[in-house]
Structures are given as structure tokens and as C-alpha cells.
C-alpha positions as CSV (number, residue, x, y, z in Angstrom):
1,M,-44.4,81.7,-50.6
2,T,-40.6,81.3,-50.2
3,Q,-39.0,78.0,-49.7
4,K,-37.2,77.3,-46.5
5,R,-33.4,77.0,-46.7
6,S,-32.2,73.4,-46.2
7,I,-29.4,72.2,-44.0
8,L,-28.0,68.7,-43.7
9,L,-26.5,68.0,-40.3
10,V,-24.1,65.1,-40.1
11,D,-22.9,63.9,-36.7
12,D,-22.7,60.4,-35.1
13,D,-23.7,62.0,-31.7
14,A,-27.5,61.9,-31.4
15,G,-27.4,64.6,-28.8
16,I,-25.6,67.0,-31.1
17,R,-27.9,66.2,-33.9
18,E,-31.1,66.8,-31.9
19,S,-29.9,70.0,-30.2
20,M,-28.7,71.6,-33.4
21,Q,-31.8,70.5,-35.3
22,A,-34.0,72.2,-32.6
23,I,-32.0,75.4,-32.8
24,L,-31.9,75.6,-36.6
25,T,-35.6,74.6,-36.9
26,L,-36.5,77.5,-34.6
27,Q,-34.6,79.7,-37.0
28,G,-36.9,78.6,-39.8
29,Y,-34.7,76.1,-41.6
30,Q,-35.5,72.7,-42.9
31,V,-33.0,70.3,-41.3
32,D,-32.2,66.8,-42.4
33,L,-30.1,64.6,-40.2
34,A,-27.5,61.9,-41.0
35,S,-25.6,59.8,-38.5
36,S,-22.8,58.8,-40.9
37,G,-20.9,59.8,-43.9
38,Y,-22.6,57.1,-46.0
39,E,-26.0,58.4,-45.0
40,A,-25.0,62.0,-45.8
41,L,-23.8,61.0,-49.3
42,E,-27.1,59.3,-50.0
43,L,-29.1,62.3,-48.9
44,C,-26.8,64.7,-50.9
45,A,-27.3,62.6,-54.0
46,G,-31.0,63.2,-53.9
47,R,-31.1,66.9,-52.8
48,D,-29.2,70.2,-53.1
49,Y,-28.7,71.5,-49.6
50,D,-28.0,75.2,-48.9
51,L,-25.5,74.1,-46.3
52,V,-23.9,70.9,-44.9
53,L,-22.8,70.8,-41.3
54,L,-20.3,67.9,-41.0
55,D,-18.6,66.3,-38.0
56,I,-14.9,65.4,-38.6
57,L,-14.6,62.3,-36.4
58,M,-17.2,59.7,-37.2
59,P,-16.9,55.9,-37.3
60,G,-16.7,54.3,-40.8
61,M,-16.3,57.1,-43.3
62,D,-14.9,60.1,-41.4
63,G,-15.9,63.7,-42.1
64,I,-12.9,64.5,-44.2
65,E,-13.6,61.7,-46.7
66,T,-17.3,62.6,-46.7
67,L,-16.4,66.2,-47.4
68,R,-14.1,65.1,-50.3
69,R,-17.0,63.1,-51.8
70,I,-19.6,65.8,-51.4
71,M,-17.2,68.3,-53.1
72,E,-16.8,65.8,-56.0
73,Q,-20.6,65.6,-56.4
74,R,-21.3,69.3,-55.9
75,P,-18.2,71.5,-56.1
76,D,-20.2,74.5,-55.1
77,A,-21.5,72.9,-51.9
78,R,-21.2,75.0,-48.8
79,V,-19.8,72.8,-46.0
80,I,-18.9,73.8,-42.5
81,M,-17.1,71.3,-40.3
82,I,-17.6,70.7,-36.6
83,T,-15.3,68.9,-34.3
84,G,-14.7,68.1,-30.7
85,M,-10.9,68.0,-31.1
86,E,-8.2,70.6,-31.1
87,G,-6.8,71.9,-34.4
88,G,-4.2,69.9,-36.2
89,A,-3.7,67.9,-39.4
90,E,-7.4,67.0,-39.7
91,T,-8.5,70.6,-39.4
92,Q,-6.0,71.6,-42.0
93,R,-7.1,68.8,-44.3
94,A,-10.8,69.9,-44.0
95,M,-9.9,73.4,-45.1
96,E,-7.8,72.1,-48.0
97,E,-10.7,69.8,-49.1
98,G,-13.1,72.7,-49.4
99,A,-14.6,73.3,-46.0
100,E,-15.8,76.9,-45.6
101,A,-15.1,77.0,-41.8
102,L,-14.6,74.8,-38.8
103,F,-16.2,75.1,-35.4
104,R,-15.3,73.4,-32.1
105,K,-17.9,71.5,-30.1
106,P,-19.7,72.3,-28.0
107,L,-21.0,74.9,-30.4
108,D,-21.6,78.4,-29.0
109,V,-24.9,79.4,-30.7
110,A,-24.2,83.2,-30.3
111,T,-20.9,82.8,-32.2
112,F,-21.9,80.0,-34.6
113,L,-25.2,81.3,-36.0
114,P,-24.0,84.6,-37.4
115,V,-21.3,82.8,-39.4
116,L,-23.6,80.0,-40.4
117,L,-26.6,82.0,-41.6
118,P,-27.0,85.4,-43.3
119,A,-27.8,88.2,-40.8
120,E,-31.3,88.8,-42.3
121,D,-32.2,85.2,-41.4
122,L,-31.2,85.3,-37.7
123,D,-33.9,85.4,-35.0
124,E,-32.8,88.0,-32.5
125,D,-33.5,85.7,-29.5
126,Y,-30.1,84.0,-30.2
């Protein structure tokens, strides 16, 4: 029996968390949710995730600082940033801190999933 791949989804917007969790779960992934950078770091300390999806703008510890701390703990971590804002300094900082990619919200599933997940893992319904 193969183990499901695991994804940590970090976003302060409950609607984003719930909709993305539903989509990724349908694709066969184990999805853990965090509503803050602090919560994400706690979860990352206890588990190796195959992928972290991380919002840039969050209250308290923002996504850039969370990304930096995740990369300190696990330099080989695969992190993709998500944001509702246009490009700019924050986007550039995310890439400099080690983000693999950055996507704008609302996420277009047809564009997002092929980059996020290996082709052999995609359900053709998306």
C-alpha cells in the first residue's frame, strides 16, 4: 500500500482553506490545514510535508517570514506561495527566500494543479 502524499495548506482565509482542501483531497492527497504562520511552523516541526502551500499576507507572522523559518528547518522543503495581491517586492522576496512558485488568488485549478502535482497524480476531471 502506498502512502498518500501530504500537503500543508496555510491561509488565514477559511474559505480558501476549505475549497483547496476539498480539491486536493479529491486528488488523493492528505491535506493538513493551518490558519497562521505560527500554526504552520508547529505542524512542520512534527511532520515532513511533500508540499507546503503558503499565503503571503497573513496577520501576525506573514508568509514570507513563515517561508524563511520553514526553509531554516527544512532546506529541501517544497513551498509554493499563494497571494491575492499583484506582484512586487513581496513576490520577489518570496522567490529569494526559496519559494518554488507563486500563484495569484483566486486559484485557477486547471492551471494550478499541473504545476503543483506530478502529471501522473492528476485526476483527469480537473
